[in-house]
N, C-alpha and C positions, 0 to 999 in steps of 0.2 A: 518522524524523517528530520534529517538533521538539513541545514540549508548552507551550511561554506562559508558565511557569510566572511570569518576571520581570514580565511584562504586570498592571496594572489589575484587580482584579475586575473593575470597571465596561466595560472593554474589552474583557472577556473575554464579558461579557455582550451588551455590542452584536458582538461578532464571531458572539455564537449565532445574534442576531435579524437579521443580515444572510446567514448561510449558508444561514436557514430562508427569510426571503424569499426569497433567490435559486432554492433549491430550489422552492421555489412557482411560482415563474414559469417554471420548464422545466417543470414540468407542465402549466402553466396550456397555456404555448410547443407543449407537443404535441398536447393537447387542442383546443386552438379551431384549429389548422393539420389539421385531419384529410384536408384534401383534398389536401396535399402528400403528407403522408405513410399515408395511407389503405392501401396495402400494407407498410406497415412493422407499422402497429394487426392488420394481417391475417394476417400472417406470428406476431407474440406470441401469435394466439391457438389458435394449430398451428404448436408449436413443433418442432425437429426435436429427436428426443433427444439425437442424437451431440452437438448446439450445448449443448443441457443441462448434461448430462455434463462438456462440458471446460470450459463456465461454471463450474458449482459445483466441478468438481474444481480447478480452476484457483485459485479464489477459496481453497481450502482448503490449495495446494502453499504459495501466499504466504503464510502466515499461519503455516505451519507453517515454513518458510524464515527467515520471520522471529527465527523463535524457534530459532534454531539459530546464524542470526548472531551475535546477541546472546551465545547463549552458549558463540563460538569467543570473541569479543570482553571477554567478561565474566572468561573464565578468569585472564587476570591479574594480575584483584583479589581470587579464594575463588573457591571452587568452591559450582556452583550447580547443580544436577540439570537433567539434561535435560524432564525432563515438569514439573519444578519452572516450569522457563523457558518454556514452553509455556504453559504455567496466567497467567504473568505479563504474558504479551506478548498474550494473547486478554485476559485482564482488564483491561488496560491498552485495547486498541482501541475496548473498549465502552464504557470508563472518557472516553478520550478524544470523544464523541459529545458530553460533558456542558459547559456552559457553563466549567466552572474547568478544566477539561480537565486531571485530575487522575492522567493516566498516570504521566508520569514522575517526581511528590513521589510515589506510593503506589508504585512501584517502586523507588525512592532507598530509601525507610522499611520497606520490608520487607525490601532488600537489608541493610538495617543491621540490625536486628532478628533477623532469622535465619541473616544467612549471614555476618554480620560483616565487612562492604564498607560502606566509607566513603562517605554519600554522595555529597560529589566525586567519588568514583570512577566511580559512574552515571551521573554528569553529563558526562563526559568519555567514557563509553564512547556516551554518546546523542550528544553533539555530532562522536563522531570514525564511528559511522554516520551520519548527516548528511554529513561529507563526505564517506566513501565513495559514495554515493548521487546526490552535486550531480555528481562524479568523472564518473559512470560515465555519467550523463542528458547532461553534455557533451560528453561523448566519442564517443558514439551518437549523437546531434546533428551533429557535427562531419564523425563518417564517415559519414552520411544525406548531407550537404549534398554531400560531395566524390563521395561515391557517382555521385549525383545528375549531379555536373560533370562524371564522368570516366569515367559505365558502367562503373563496376565491377561484380561480383555481388552480390547481396544474402548470397552465405552468406560471400565475403568479411569482410563489412560486421560480419556477426555474429562470425561462429568466428576473424578476427583477433586480437581480444584476449587468446580467451581462453588460449593459445601462452603469452603474458606474465603473466597471472593465475598461471598455474601456476608457470612459473619463481621471482612474487615467491613464493607458498606453500612452494616447495621450499627460500629459504632459512630457514635455522633464525630467524635476526633477524627476517624481516619475514612469517614463518608465518601471525601471526592477522593480519593485514592483508589477505594475500595470500588468505588461507582465506574470510575475512568475505568480502574481493569478487568473488571465484566467486560467494559464496553467494547475494549480491546482487544480480549479473549474469544468473544463471540468474532472480531473481526475476523480474524485467526483462523475461528475455524470456517467462517465461510470462504476465507483464501484457501483453504484446503479446499471447500467443494465445488470451488473456482476452478483449480487446477485436476479435481476428477472431470469436470465437463471438458477443458481444454484438450487432456489426453481420450476422454472419450469420441471429442469431436474428431480426431486425428485415428482413430480404430483401434485406438491401444490403451484401455482404461484401467487406472490404478486402485490401486485399496485405497482404504483413507489413511492407514499408518503409513502408506509414505507420502500420499499429499497434505500430512501434517508435516511430514519430514522435511518435503520440500520447502511448503509454507515456512516454514521456521529459518528455512537455507534465503528464501524472499525478504524474511522483513528485515534478517542483518546485512543481507548485500545491501541493500534500496538505503538503509543509513548513511551509506561510506556515502562523502561528500564527495565524491569524484567526479562521480558523474550525476547529468538530473534525471531525478526516480529509477536511479540504477540503472537506468541507458547502457544494451549491447550486456552490461554486466551480467546481470541475474539475467537474461537469455542463457548465458555457457553455465554460469552457475544452476541454473536449473536443470540443463543439459548434462552437465556434469553430475549431478546428484542422481536425473534417470536410469544414465548408466549404471551409477551404482547401489541404484535401489531396489529397480524393475530392470526384467528381464530383455528391457530393448534398450536400441544405442543410441549414441551420444545424439545422433541427426534428430533423433524420434523428442529428446527434450527439447531440442530448440526449437523444431516445429513447434511444440506443444503450446511452449511459451511465445511465441513470434504470435500464434492466435490469441492469445491473451491479452499480449501488449497491444492488438490490432484493435480489439475491442477496450481494451481501458483508455488507450486514445483516441478513439471515438467519442465515449463518454468522457474524456477529458475537457478535451476542444469542447463539446456542445455546452457541457455545462460549465466552463470555467469561460468561454465567452458570452455566455448568459449571465456569469455571476460578474464579468467585469463592466455589460451593460448596466446592469441592476444596481451595482456600486457608483460608477459614474452619475446612475441619473440618482439617486441617494443623496451624494458628494452635493449637485447643482442644488438641488433641495435644501439643503440643508444649509446652504454660502448663500442660498435666495433669503432663506429666513435670517438667518444673521446680518446681513443685511442691511434687511427692513427695516 
């Protein structure tokens, strides 16, 4: 995830407004197209318990795995506790909804102050995570395209790269990259499962191939630094992708991602606020210890 710190403040504010407008437009489109998505709205009012559990479980797992990936990548530059990194990632995820998107800056400042890690190192790790994400998205998209052309089983597409990543992780010189890529790859797979749950919750199930393709689209869109956490952009990207990849109309894709966004925002708010409280308490404790 990029944070867009090099962008002028007014551009970030415009991005926030743009994202909110897109989000409102997505909600309005879903609400005003009741005839087209009546079944979806009815399904949301009576959700299947398993789909709710999978949706919330994968949201939580994605946040945890992001923290683990950054722990692995940051280990080269200094010591950061696992819980500490989880708190930083959760707090940054919440902060990135703000117009100035202070997630990267906040993490970099924290690492400099408390872990003695240079700000440049945090930026390099973030860019490396970005490169890994784009590489995985590109590989999956290409593999899914080729699988559709030559009828390769989906399990081959999903599992084919895992031995390669494990081999990279087994080599000492590339261990960090390999482990981080494996973690991010599992994240993408869980994201696909999350979208399967979101579409199932609105009564419009999708297969794994469509879910994986949508996940690739989402991964790329959320890296665009214009709006916080892809607000608005992601919903429309999923809606358009659903219209192209599935038998469902755009409005159903919007509805599915709005359900996904609601679950994600709830977890990000709860975990982010808890993380801010934990990090603040830790900072006060450290300052007292330094002053004594």
